[in-house]
C-alpha positions, -999 to 999 in steps of 0.1 A, spaced: -311 -320 295 -299 -285 284 -278 -264 307 -297 -238 327 -287 -202 318 -276 -175 342 -307 -155 335 -328 -184 349 -310 -181 382 -315 -143 382 -352 -148 375 -354 -171 405 -339 -143 426 -304 -142 442 -306 -114 467 -292 -126 500 -281 -159 484 -245 -169 481 -235 -179 446 -203 -198 439 -189 -187 405 -161 -205 387 -143 -177 368 -112 -177 347 -85 -155 363 -56 -175 349 -38 -145 336 -1 -139 327 19 -121 354 50 -99 351 76 -84 374 95 -97 404 79 -124 425 75 -100 454 57 -75 433 39 -93 405 12 -76 384 -11 -86 356 4 -85 322 -28 -91 302 -62 -85 319 -83 -99 291 -97 -128 310 -104 -107 341 -124 -82 319 -142 -112 303 -152 -126 337 -165 -92 350 -199 -90 333 -213 -122 351 -199 -111 384 -214 -77 380 -248 -91 370 -249 -112 401 -236 -85 425 -260 -59 411 -289 -84 417 -279 -86 453 -261 -119 453 -232 -127 477 -206 -138 452 -178 -162 459 -153 -165 430 -133 -196 425 -103 -196 401 -69 -210 395 -36 -196 382 -8 -217 368 1 -252 379 13 -251 416 9 -288 420 -13 -289 451 6 -267 474 8 -229 480 34 -210 461 35 -172 462 43 -169 425 9 -185 418 -11 -165 442 -43 -149 428 -35 -117 447 -23 -98 416 -54 -108 397 -76 -97 426 -58 -64 427 -67 -58 391 -103 -71 396 -108 -46 424 -96 -18 400 -122 -28 374 -152 -39 395 -179 -14 405 -186 -36 436 -166 -45 467 -141 -74 462 -124 -92 491 -97 -118 490 -94 -150 511 -59 -162 519 -70 -198 515 -95 -219 496 -118 -236 522 -98 -227 554 -105 -203 582 -100 -171 561 -124 -183 534 -150 -195 559 -149 -162 580 -150 -139 550 -178 -160 534 -199 -155 565 -192 -118 566 -201 -113 529 -228 -88 523 -254 -85 495 -237 -72 463 -202 -80 474 -177 -106 460 -151 -128 477 -123 -143 457 -108 -175 471 -71 -182 469 -58 -203 440 -79 -236 439 -49 -255 428 -31 -248 461 -53 -277 473 -43 -310 456 -79 -323 457 -89 -298 430 -71 -317 403 -70 -351 419 -76 -382 398 -95 -398 427 -132 -390 425 -136 -392 462 -109 -365 468 -124 -341 443 -159 -347 457 -147 -340 492 -132 -307 481 -163 -298 461 -184 -304 492 -163 -280 513 -165 -254 486 -203 -258 484 -205 -255 522 -193 -219 519 -226 -210 503 -248 -220 533 -282 -235 529 -295 -218 497 -265 -215 474 -260 -219 437 -232 -225 413 -224 -207 380 -196 -219 357 -183 -190 337 -147 -203 331 -147 -216 296 -109 -219 298 -113 -247 324 -143 -267 311 -121 -293 295 -108 -302 330 -125 -328 352 -117 -308 383 -136 -303 416 -146 -267 409 -156 -275 373 -172 -310 374 -179 -323 409 -193 -290 423 -222 -292 398 -236 -322 417 -235 -303 450 -254 -271 441 -280 -260 415 -258 -254 385 -260 -228 358 -241 -218 327 -225 -184 328 -228 -160 299 -192 -163 289 -194 -201 286 -227 -198 267 -212 -173 242 -181 -195 237 -202 -226 230 -224 -206 205 -193 -193 187 -176 -227 184 -208 -243 172 -208 -218 143 -173 -230 135 -182 -267 136 -218 -272 126 -225 -249 96 -197 -224 90 -204 -198 63 -180 -206 34 -153 -201 24 -141 -213 58 -103 -206 64 -84 -219 94 -51 -204 104 -29 -226 127 4 -216 143 22 -221 175 53 -242 182 42 -279 179 22 -300 155 16 -325 183 -4 -299 202 -29 -297 174 -31 -332 159 -67 -339 167 -80 -304 158 -62 -307 124 -78 -341 119 -113 -327 126 -109 -295 106 -96 -312 75 -132 -324 70 -147 -289 76 -124 -262 64 -119 -250 28 -83 -241 36 -58 -245 64 -29 -220 66 0 -232 86 27 -210 103 46 -209 135 71 -234 147 48 -263 135 54 -254 99 89 -269 99 75 -304 105 52 -299 75 81 -286 53 103 -316 64 74 -339 56 76 -326 20 113 -334 19 127 -300 26 156 -294 50 148 -270 79 183 -264 93 180 -260 131 144 -249 132 119 -267 155 112 -301 141 91 -330 155 105 -360 136 81 -384 152 52 -365 136 65 -366 100 44 -396 89 13 -382 106 18 -349 88 22 -366 54 -11 -384 61 -28 -350 68 -15 -336 35 -29 -366 17 -63 -364 35 -65 -327 27 -64 -334 -10 -90 -361 -6 -113 -337 12 -108 -308 -11 -91 -288 17 -62 -266 6 -32 -270 29 -12 -237 25 23 -235 38 46 -204 37 67 -198 6 93 -178 25 107 -179 61 125 -154 83 156 -173 94 177 -161 124 213 -168 135 200 -177 169 169 -176 191 172 -140 204 154 -107 200 185 -91 185 196 -120 163 208 -113 128 181 -126 103 172 -128 67 144 -140 45 149 -172 24 126 -195 4 108 -220 26 120 -249 4 156 -239 9 160 -227 45 197 -238 46 205 -213 18 206 -185 45 241 -172 54 236 -192 87 236 -225 69 223 -255 88 226 -235 121 198 -211 110 165 -211 130 132 -202 114 114 -177 136 86 -162 115 68 -166 81 82 -143 55 66 -112 39 54 -130 8 37 -156 29 22 -130 52 6 -112 22 -7 -145 7 -22 -155 40 -38 -121 44 -54 -124 9 -68 -158 17 -82 -145 50 -99 -115 32 -116 -139 8 -131 -159 36 -165 -156 52 -154 -175 83 -119 -175 99 -106 -194 129 -71 -185 140 -51 -204 167 -14 -199 173 11 -171 163 30 -172 130 63 -166 147 80 -155 179 58 -124 182 74 -115 216 105 -105 196 96 -74 174 118 -85 145 98 -118 143 63 -105 149 54 -94 114 37 -126 103 15 -126 133 7 -89 129 -2 -95 93 -27 -122 102 -42 -102 130 -45 -71 107 -62 -92 80 -87 -105 105 -96 -70 116 -101 -60 80 -123 -91 72 -160 -88 64 -164 -124 76 -169 -139 110 -135 -140 127 -125 -160 158 -92 -157 177 -88 -190 195 -75 -178 229 -41 -186 245 -11 -173 227 -32 -159 199 -52 -137 222 -20 -126 240 -4 -118 206 -32 -95 194 -31 -75 226 7 -74 227 7 -61 192 -18 -33 200 -50 -46 184 -84 -38 200 -104 -68 211 -135 -53 195 -119 -54 160 -124 -92 160 -156 -111 158 -147 -131 190 -116 -136 211 -119 -169 230 -108 -171 266 -101 -208 264 -71 -219 242 -70 -256 252 -108 -258 258 -115 -242 224 -92 -267 206 -108 -297 224 -142 -285 215 -132 -282 178 -117 -317 181 -152 -329 189 -144 -340 224 -169 -341 253 -158 -315 278 -164 -324 315 -174 -289 325 -201 -287 299 -215 -322 305 -217 -314 342 -241 -285 335 -262 -307 313 -270 -333 340 
């Protein structure tokens, strides 16, 4: 069975009906705990079109979402209130906020909801049943969420960033209500299918971030599909060490050295170029104002900081080489920054990759998470890329070839 699309629900008619929407409002916050605000509203903006479609069609929309990992109990620093404040600023319809998930506030406001209005429930993860390993507990919570919709409700999953989780609001709820796939989820699946099924070649993958262990399965899968894999970020030092180079005090996962050597060998067998940086920006310490210099990647300890040096970015020669490889590609997938982009002195590698993607004539995909945060932090326009994913972990698991619970639930 193929998932039913949002347009099918709209064609059935939603005026006067209550529609439960799983959105992704898991946004980064900034400021003091008493006055937190949204640091990057990308996911809120991405969630808005489906909510607006439903509201303008006369639906009474109840939005479910999570933020952070509060471990089953209310914590003010994980409240969805700042996200709702931003949603209210962006939305052309009335948005209300419940102080709980399925308690008295949620029940009362759900009953008072009018056609074309939206109600956002408090962080779902304030209730331990949302993420419970026990099917019965998740199903109980899903039943209480579904009850908020009354007798003729429906469910729309528009939170691609959560579809890899077997949670009550993602998996179990689809058994309680007629379930539909939101436009955001549908677009994400279509984009990722283009990367896995028949990518236009040359197909270049750019991987960064801190740890190799976070991307083991996706590397394994992409080795068989990509023409080239460019490696940067903290994970590069495990690759360099696997080739026999010393990496000073840079991030290193020694337990992954044999695995990485295996990947390098498999890449050759599959005709996939594994491209590592030729130069590294090494710092005296992990700090924004740290003294730093560029050294050859094969001789990191040649810096004036010796074996105390820490690699915090790919060097300028590597950034140029990566950009050239990106420009020659017809399909590019990028996941993970090239360095500590939060520190201006170590953001140049990440900036170079982002700029190369914006100048590419090929199909470019930024794989969510830190990569999406980086392009916005560095001032790039979302529209300059082919697609910016809203689901870092979900995107990677899809590319690994895993079955994602939120997607299988909609196919039932």
